[in-house]
Phi, psi and omega in degrees: 000130184290151182297321180293315180295319179299314179297317180302307183292326176299317179291320178298314181295319177298320179297317179296315182296322181285332185283338178081000177276160176293159178300317181301311182294318180298312182296321179297315180296320182273353182071034181250138176290134179300320181301315179296318179302308182295322179299312180291323178299316179295316179302314182293322179292325181283330185277342182234127174291152178291128182246352180205166177220140175277135181251144178246126180282147182264325187260013179078016180301133182266006180292130179289158174283137179245125180253120179267119183274160183301331181276003178098346177291155178238137179244118178266128184245114183289152174299140176089000178295140182279151186299323181296317179295315179299317180297319178298319179295315181293322175298320179295322179292327180287332185272000000 
């Protein structure tokens, strides 16, 4: 899978997830075939192991999530950050 196509679909999928619309509505608005969307989502999920998880606080704690990276850097993620922005930041860190 080419890097450009992978990046494109990764961003499209992140945008859909962050927007809260159904896949059908999102694809219709963007002029994307649902079949292609699901195919790429499955490919991307299978090709990359999960390296992080978003946590939801139960007690309303305002402490940000802290992600410790392999190089020792720490990334603080504030509550309420949208998934698309977080994915873009993590993609940038991987490259």
